[in-house]
C-alpha positions as CSV (number, residue, x, y, z in Angstrom):
1,M,0.0,0.0,0.0
2,T,1.3,3.4,-0.9
3,N,1.4,6.3,1.6
4,P,1.0,9.6,-0.3
5,L,1.4,11.7,3.0
6,V,4.7,10.2,3.9
7,A,5.9,10.5,0.2
8,L,4.7,14.2,0.1
9,G,6.2,15.0,3.6
10,S,9.6,13.5,2.4
11,A,9.6,15.4,-0.8
12,L,8.6,18.6,0.9
13,A,11.3,18.1,3.6
14,F,13.9,17.5,0.7
15,V,12.9,20.8,-0.8
16,G,12.9,22.5,2.5
17,V,16.5,21.4,3.2
18,A,17.6,22.5,-0.3
19,L,15.9,25.8,0.1
20,G,17.5,26.4,3.4
21,A,20.9,25.7,2.3
22,F,20.5,27.8,-0.8
23,G,19.3,30.7,1.2
24,A,22.1,30.4,3.7
25,H,24.9,30.0,1.1
26,G,23.7,30.9,-2.4
27,L,21.6,34.0,-2.1
28,P,22.7,37.5,-1.6
29,L,20.2,38.4,1.1
30,D,20.4,41.2,3.6
31,A,19.8,40.6,7.3
32,Y,16.1,41.3,7.1
33,E,15.6,39.1,3.9
34,L,17.6,36.4,5.6
35,Q,15.4,36.5,8.6
36,I,12.3,36.1,6.5
37,W,14.0,33.2,4.6
38,K,14.9,31.5,7.9
39,T,11.3,31.7,9.1
40,A,10.0,30.3,5.9
41,T,12.4,27.5,6.1
42,F,11.7,26.7,9.7
43,Y,7.9,26.4,9.2
44,H,8.5,24.5,5.8
45,L,10.6,21.9,7.5
46,A,8.6,21.6,10.7
47,H,5.4,21.0,8.8
48,A,7.0,18.8,6.1
49,V,8.5,16.5,8.9
50,A,5.0,16.5,10.6
51,L,3.5,15.0,7.6
52,L,5.5,11.8,8.2
53,P,3.9,10.7,11.3
54,I,0.4,12.1,10.1
55,G,0.8,9.9,7.1
56,L,1.6,6.9,9.4
57,A,-1.3,7.7,11.8
58,R,-3.7,7.0,9.0
59,A,-3.7,3.4,10.1
60,S,-4.9,4.1,13.6
61,L,-7.0,7.3,13.2
62,P,-10.0,8.1,11.0
63,S,-8.6,8.0,7.5
64,R,-10.6,10.9,6.0
65,L,-9.9,13.2,8.8
66,T,-6.2,12.4,9.0
67,R,-5.8,12.7,5.3
68,A,-7.6,16.1,5.3
69,A,-5.3,17.3,8.1
70,G,-2.3,16.3,6.2
71,Y,-3.4,18.0,3.0
72,L,-4.3,21.1,4.9
73,I,-0.7,21.3,6.3
74,A,0.8,20.4,2.9
75,V,-1.2,23.3,1.3
76,G,0.0,25.7,4.1
77,I,3.7,25.0,3.2
78,P,3.6,26.8,-0.3
79,L,1.1,29.4,1.0
80,F,3.0,30.3,4.2
81,S,6.6,29.5,3.3
82,G,6.3,30.0,-0.4
83,S,5.1,33.6,0.1
84,L,7.8,34.4,2.5
85,Y,10.4,32.9,0.1
86,A,9.1,35.1,-2.6
87,L,9.0,38.2,-0.3
88,A,12.5,37.7,0.7
89,L,13.7,37.3,-3.0
90,T,11.6,40.1,-4.4
91,G,10.8,42.6,-1.7
92,I,7.3,42.7,-3.1
93,S,5.3,43.6,0.1
94,W,1.9,42.4,-0.8
95,L,3.2,38.9,-0.9
96,G,3.2,39.0,2.8
97,A,-0.7,39.2,2.6
98,V,-0.6,35.6,1.5
99,T,1.3,34.2,4.4
100,P,-1.7,34.2,6.9
101,F,-3.7,32.0,4.4
102,G,-0.8,29.5,4.9
103,G,-1.0,29.9,8.6
104,A,-4.7,29.3,8.6
105,C,-4.2,26.1,6.6
106,F,-1.6,25.0,9.3
107,L,-4.0,25.9,12.2
108,A,-6.9,24.1,10.4
109,G,-4.7,21.0,9.7
110,W,-3.7,20.7,13.3
111,A,-7.3,21.2,14.5
112,V,-8.6,18.5,12.1
113,L,-5.8,16.2,13.3
114,A,-6.9,16.9,17.0
115,L,-10.5,16.0,15.9
116,A,-9.3,12.8,14.2
117,A,-7.6,11.7,17.4
118,T,-10.7,12.1,19.4
119,R,-12.9,9.9,17.0
120,R,-13.2,6.2,16.9
121,C,-11.6,4.6,14.0
122,R,-13.4,1.7,12.2
123,P,-11.0,-0.9,10.9
124,R,-10.2,-0.7,7.2
125,G,-12.7,-2.5,5.0
126,S,-15.5,-2.4,7.6
127,A,-18.8,-0.8,6.7
């Protein structure tokens, strides 16, 4: 059986490490832009790594809720971190207005995961 959340989390973690290294060593960022980049990388990596146990929890928690939580968090990464990466690179201030939508996805994902943890899980294949 494949596990798309584990695969997605692993791929996003790979990209997060690469972007973190690129920002630290390959980009001519000033101190302010570097701090924005570091914030983006921190949230990117934290949530990418969080997708791994969420994906594994699908076996013991209600699958639909757990899957929804994972995908909300996954969508939050490009909205939150992606907007901050773009802001650091371009200085276009309105990009910061996108960031809270990513944060809302993170919050919703964690809330849905908490809800999933309070629900009984029917064994897979049962009606």
